[in-house]
Backbone as numpy.savetxt, mean C-alpha at the origin, in Angstrom:
# Nx Ny Nz CAx CAy CAz Cx Cy Cz
10.20 4.36 -25.22 10.53 3.19 -23.97 9.49 2.65 -23.40
8.20 3.74 -23.09 7.60 3.59 -22.57 6.24 2.29 -22.76
6.53 2.11 -24.54 5.53 1.85 -25.06 6.08 0.16 -25.21
6.96 0.19 -25.20 7.75 -1.45 -25.41 7.99 -1.60 -23.84
7.89 -1.05 -22.86 7.72 -1.84 -21.35 6.13 -1.99 -21.39
5.02 -1.46 -21.79 3.86 -1.17 -21.34 3.54 -2.73 -22.34
4.04 -2.80 -23.57 3.78 -4.23 -24.25 3.81 -5.38 -23.93
5.23 -5.42 -22.99 6.11 -6.69 -22.34 5.03 -6.94 -20.78
4.91 -6.07 -20.49 3.81 -6.13 -19.25 2.51 -6.69 -19.59
1.94 -6.10 -20.74 0.65 -6.71 -21.10 0.86 -8.52 -21.60
1.83 -8.02 -22.49 2.06 -10.15 -22.34 2.16 -10.89 -21.63
3.37 -10.08 -20.50 3.10 -10.78 -19.70 1.91 -10.88 -18.69
1.44 -10.35 -18.61 -0.33 -10.65 -18.19 -1.15 -11.25 -18.91
-1.23 -11.12 -19.99 -1.70 -11.88 -21.18 -1.81 -13.59 -20.82
-0.30 -13.93 -20.82 0.01 -15.06 -20.79 -0.13 -15.57 -19.21
-0.32 -15.07 -18.12 -0.53 -15.45 -16.77 -1.84 -15.73 -17.15
-3.07 -14.67 -17.40 -4.06 -14.77 -17.43 -4.47 -16.05 -18.63
-4.20 -15.91 -19.54 -4.86 -16.74 -21.08 -4.28 -17.72 -21.34
-3.22 -18.59 -20.57 -2.67 -19.48 -20.86 -2.92 -20.72 -19.73
-2.68 -22.05 -19.50 -3.16 -22.90 -18.85 -1.67 -22.80 -18.05
-0.51 -23.08 -18.39 0.42 -22.74 -17.98 0.71 -21.68 -17.11
0.52 -20.28 -17.93 0.19 -19.16 -17.51 -0.45 -19.38 -16.12
-1.51 -19.96 -15.95 -2.36 -19.78 -14.94 -1.51 -20.50 -13.10
-0.92 -21.60 -14.27 -0.81 -22.47 -12.71 1.01 -21.71 -12.39
1.60 -21.12 -13.01 2.82 -19.95 -13.06 2.08 -18.55 -11.91
0.56 -18.31 -12.44 0.39 -17.05 -10.89 -0.44 -17.96 -9.85
-0.84 -19.34 -9.86 -0.90 -19.80 -8.88 0.19 -20.03 -7.84
1.05 -20.46 -8.88 2.40 -21.30 -7.64 2.90 -19.78 -7.26
2.81 -18.23 -7.98 3.41 -17.62 -7.28 2.40 -16.73 -6.34
1.03 -16.76 -6.59 -0.19 -16.06 -5.36 -0.10 -16.93 -4.38
0.52 -18.17 -4.33 0.66 -19.21 -3.19 2.06 -18.61 -2.77
2.88 -18.41 -3.05 4.26 -17.96 -2.67 4.21 -16.58 -2.11
3.56 -15.89 -2.28 3.09 -14.61 -1.86 2.49 -14.56 -0.93
1.39 -15.47 -0.66 0.36 -15.37 0.55 1.50 -16.17 1.51
1.87 -17.05 1.55 3.05 -17.79 2.11 3.87 -16.77 3.18
4.56 -15.56 2.33 5.37 -14.90 3.04 4.65 -13.91 3.56
3.24 -13.69 2.97 2.42 -12.30 3.62 2.01 -13.02 5.19
2.21 -14.38 5.57 1.54 -14.90 6.40 2.64 -15.31 7.19
3.67 -15.10 7.06 5.20 -15.32 7.58 4.97 -14.52 8.79
5.14 -15.17 10.26 4.72 -14.37 11.32 5.80 -13.20 11.49
7.03 -13.71 10.89 8.50 -11.97 10.95 7.92 -10.93 10.00
7.09 -11.56 8.73 6.27 -10.56 7.51 5.45 -9.80 8.29
4.34 -10.70 9.58 3.72 -9.74 9.97 3.91 -8.64 11.44
5.11 -9.08 11.75 6.01 -8.32 12.78 6.09 -6.73 12.58
6.68 -7.27 11.22 6.79 -5.77 10.60 5.71 -4.91 10.17
5.03 -5.64 9.75 3.37 -4.84 9.12 2.96 -4.35 10.62
2.91 -4.92 11.65 2.48 -4.90 13.10 2.95 -3.07 13.47
4.27 -3.15 12.92 5.00 -2.00 13.93 5.09 -0.68 12.72
5.09 -1.47 11.61 4.71 -0.03 10.22 3.09 0.42 10.43
2.23 -0.61 10.78 1.29 0.18 10.99 1.13 1.12 12.40
1.58 0.47 13.32 1.97 1.57 15.05 2.62 2.73 14.73
3.34 2.94 13.97 4.57 4.00 13.06 3.43 5.11 12.59
2.42 4.28 11.39 1.66 4.95 11.02 0.70 5.73 11.69
-0.40 4.79 12.68 -0.93 5.48 13.43 -0.79 6.63 14.05
0.35 6.41 14.95 1.79 7.35 15.92 1.50 8.58 15.35
2.27 8.64 13.91 2.38 9.57 12.49 1.00 10.47 12.44
0.12 9.56 12.74 -1.26 10.38 12.03 -1.88 10.93 13.42
-1.71 10.19 14.86 -1.92 11.19 15.38 -1.66 12.65 15.94
-0.14 12.18 15.69 0.88 13.77 15.56 0.71 14.50 14.50
0.20 14.10 13.70 -0.19 15.25 12.13 -1.73 15.80 13.29
-2.40 14.74 13.39 -3.96 15.56 13.83 -3.79 16.67 14.52
-3.11 16.00 15.62 -2.75 17.67 16.80 -2.23 18.92 15.83
-1.41 18.59 15.20 -0.49 19.88 14.58 -1.72 20.81 13.49
-2.15 19.96 12.91 -3.33 20.17 11.99 -4.88 20.88 13.14
-5.11 20.63 13.93 -5.86 20.96 14.90 -5.26 22.22 15.52
-4.17 22.31 16.22 -3.51 23.48 16.47 -3.37 24.99 15.56
-3.39 24.50 14.23 -3.36 25.47 12.74 -5.03 25.42 12.79
-5.75 24.84 12.99 -7.08 25.25 12.59 -7.08 26.46 13.79
-6.82 25.97 14.99 -7.38 26.61 16.05 -7.11 28.11 16.02
-5.56 28.31 15.42 -4.76 29.66 15.48 -5.40 30.39 13.94
-5.99 29.72 12.89 -6.14 29.78 12.18 -7.23 30.68 12.72
-8.56 29.95 12.86 -9.94 30.50 13.04 -9.64 31.07 14.54
-8.64 31.56 14.74 -8.86 32.44 16.39 -9.36 33.77 16.27
-10.51 34.53 16.71 -10.67 35.84 16.18 -11.51 36.06 15.07
-12.11 34.61 14.32 -12.89 35.30 13.47 -13.70 35.03 13.16
-14.74 34.20 14.51 -16.34 34.34 14.27 -16.27 34.93 15.38
-15.62 35.97 16.18 -16.00 36.96 16.90 -15.86 36.27 18.22
-15.24 35.28 18.67 -15.01 34.64 20.05 -14.06 35.32 21.03
């Protein structure tokens, strides 16, 4: 089953990259994707996700520092 899926995906990519009509279809899809990506509503979600990821990273960094401090406490004769 995986081989069939891989074949179909490969054939589709070959069509998109190798034929004039496939290239035109690719350009239409690319243009649509860029329009969606640049939509202000989408960018609001992107910025919100970035802010949440940054906050999670800060929280995890603090937790990691605490664990490292705990693990190394007394290890170096301090």
